[in-house]
N, C-alpha and C positions, 0 to 999 in steps of 0.2 A: 816365427817359432813353434814348433809342434807342442802339443801338450804332454807328449812321452818325454820330450827332452826336458820339460820343466819338472816332470815328476822324478826323472832320474837325478838331476843336480839336487832337488831337495832331499830326496832319499839318501844320496851320498852324503850329504852334509850331516845328517843323523847319525851315520856311522863313524864319517871323520870329521869330529865336531870342530876342532880347531887344525883340522887337516892332517890330523894323526888319529890313530885308533888301536886300542887293545881288544881283540876280539878272541873270546873264549871258545876253543873247538870242542864240539860235545859229540862227536859222530863215532867215537872210538867203540861204542856198544857193539856195532855193525862190522866195523873195520877190523877189531881187534877181539871183539868178544868181551864178556864180563869179568873175566880175569885180569883184565887191565886196571881194574878198579880195585882199591884196597876195600876191606869189608865196611869200613864206616861211610863209603860212598857208592856202595850198590844201589841203594836208594838214590835216582837221580836228583830227587828233590832236595836231598841232604848237602850235595855239593852246589847246586844251581842257587840255592839262598846264600849260602858263602859268598859265592862269586858276584852276584847280584848286589848284595849289601856292600860289597867291598867298592862297587862302583864301576865294573866293566863296561865299556862302550858299546859291545855288542856281543850276541851269542850265535854260534853257526850250529844249526841241528838239522836233523832230518825231519819231514813232516810229521811223523808219528810222535817223536819225542816232543816237538814244539807244542803239538796238541795237548799233550798229557800233562806238561808244565806250564802252561799258559797262565795260570794264576800267580806264578813265582815272577815272570819276566815282563809281561804285558803292561806298557806303559812307563816300564822303568829302563829298560835298554833296548836297543835296535836288534831287531832280528833278522839272521841271514840264514835262508832255508836252503838246504843241500840236497839236491833231487839227484843225485848220482851216489853210488857207493858200492861195495862188494864185500863178501865174507872170505874168511881164510878157510872156511869150510870147504870151498870148492876146489877142485883139482889145481894144483900148483902151477901146471902149465896155463891154465885161464886166469891167474891172479892179477896179470897186466890188463884187464878188462874191467870197466866199470858198469854197473847196471843200473837201470832206471828204477829210483825209489820214490818217486813223486813227479808232480807236473807243476808247471809254472802257475797254473790255476789253483793248485792247492796251496801254493805258496801265497797269492793274492787272497785268498779265503782266509787264510791264517794271519792275514796284516803284515806279512814280511817287507822289509826294507830292501831287501836283496836277494838275488839267487846265487848258489854257489854249485860247481859242478867241477868234475877232477877231467884232465886230459892226461894220460901216459905218453909223453913224447918219445918216441923211440920203441914203443911196444909194438908188437905184432898185431895189436888190436887197434892200433892208431886211427885209421880210417873210420872204425866202427865208433869210436869215441868222437870223432871230429863231426860225424854225422849228428850224433848226439849233442855235441854242443851246439851247432849251429841252428838245430831245431830249437832247442832251448833258448838261444841268445835272439832268435826271430820272434818266439813268443814274449819274452821278457821286454824286448822293446815297444810292443804294444801296449803294455801296461805302464812303461815308464820305471820299469827296475833295473837297476844297474845288475852286471854278471860279474862276479867274482870267480876266475877261474885258479883252480888247484894246480898248477902249472908244473908236474912231476915229470922229469926226465927219468924213464924207468924201463927197462925193457932187458932182454935176453943179450942185447950187444953193447948194452951200456957199462962198462967195468966199473966206474965211479959216478953215482949220480951226484955227488956234491963237488965234483971238478968244476971249476970255474967257467970253463969253456962250454961244459955240457948244460951246467945251470943258465948261462946267458943264451944259450941256442933255445931251450925252452923257454925263457921270457920273450925272447924276440918272436917265437911262435905265437906266444900269448897275444903279445900285442897284434900280431897281423891277423890273428883269428878274432880280434875285435873285444876283448877282456877291458872290463872297465876298473878292476881291481886284480892284483896278481899276487897270489901265495906261492911261495917258493922256497927251497932250501937254502939254509945258510952255509956260505962257503968256507967258513972257518977263520975269515979275518975281515977287519974294516975295510983294507984296501981292496981286497977281492969282491968283498961285496959292493962297493962302489963301482966296480964295473959293470955288476948285476944292474944296478940302479940305473947306470945311464943307458943302458941297452933298451930299458922300459921306455924311454923316450917320453917321460912326463907322467905315464899311467903309474898310479900309487903301487907301489911294492910292498907287502908285507911278509915278514919273514915266518917262516913254518918254525913251531917251537921243536918239534923233532923228540926223539927220546929222553927220559929223565936224566938230567945231569946229576952228577954224584954228589955235588955241592951246589947249593940254591945260588951261592955268588958265582959260580962259574956260569949259570945260565943268565944271570942278570949282567954278567960283563958281556956277552953274547948279545942281549937286547941292547946295550950301550953302544956296542960296535955297529950293529946296523943301523942304528938311528945316527951315529956319527958319519954313517956312509951315505946318509940320504933317504934310508928306508922310511915308510909312512906309518909304520906300526908292526906289530907281530899278530900272529894266530897261535895262540899257545893252549895245549891241553894237558899232556901227561906231567909236564912241569909245575901244573897247577893242582890238578886233581890227585896226584900221587904224591904231592907236597904234604909234609906235617902240619902247614899251616897254609891252607890255599888262599884265604882271604888276605893275610898278609903278603902272600906272594902276588896277588893281584895289585895290591896297593905299591908295593914295590916297583912292579912293571910299569904301572901308570904313572908313577913319579918320574921314572927314565924317560918314558914314552913322551909324556906332555910338559914336564918341567926341566928335562935335561939334566936331572940329578945324576949324581955317581952311584955305582953299584955299594961302595963302601958305606955312603951315605945311608942308604934305603935298605940294607941287609937287616937294620934292626927291626923292620916291619914284619920279617919271617922268623927271625930267631926268638 
C-alpha cells in the first residue's frame, strides 16, 4: 500500500467525516466578482466566521483567500484549495475556459485536505482543461491529496446544462478522468438525481448549490432530495452568503445532510 494512497484516504475522511459533507464554496469573488456579496459580507472574514462557527465540514477557496483567512478556518474545518478559476471580465467567447490560479504545491503549503479544479465538459476549450486537470491530478497523487472535480457541462453546443442526460454525461466523464469527488448540477428532482448518482459508480457526488433560491425552504428541499437520491453532500455558496442568516442556513443544511432531518423541521434554524 503506497503512502499517497493512505494520505488520500485520511484526507477524504476529514472532509466526509461520516461519509457525507457540507462544503462552503467561497470562490465567487473571482468567478462572479464582489457584487455577488451583500454589503455585510464584502469582508470575507465576516462570512467565514459565521460559517465556521456553524460547524461546516469544509471550505473550498482559492489559494490567496485561504492564506488571507487562515486564522479563521485553520484546525477547525477541512480545507479544499481550488486552483483553477476564471473571471467574467474576459471576453464572453472565452468564458468556458478555466485558468490556473495556483498550484498543487501551494495547496500543500497551506495544509489543504484536497484539491479542486473545474472542467467544462462540452466547452470548445475542453481539451485545454483536460490537460490542466491531468497535470493537477498527477501532482496531487504524489502528495496523497484527493481531487474534487467541478464537473460542469457547459458550452455553446449545450442547450440545457441541467438536463439529466447532460449532467450524467459530465459525471461519467469525471469518473473516467479519475476524480475522487464530483461536484455537479442539481437536475431538479430526487428521481433524476438518483440517475446521476448511479452513473458515478461509487465516487462521492456533491450537489452544486447554484443560484440563490427565492425561499430558503426551497433550497433545503433541494438538499433533502439529493441526499435521498444517494448524494454524499452539497457544495453551497450563494444560498449561504446571500442568506439573511448564513449560520442558521449552514446548521439547517448540516442537519439534513448528516441527520436526515426534514426541511420543515430545520427551517427554524434559518427563520
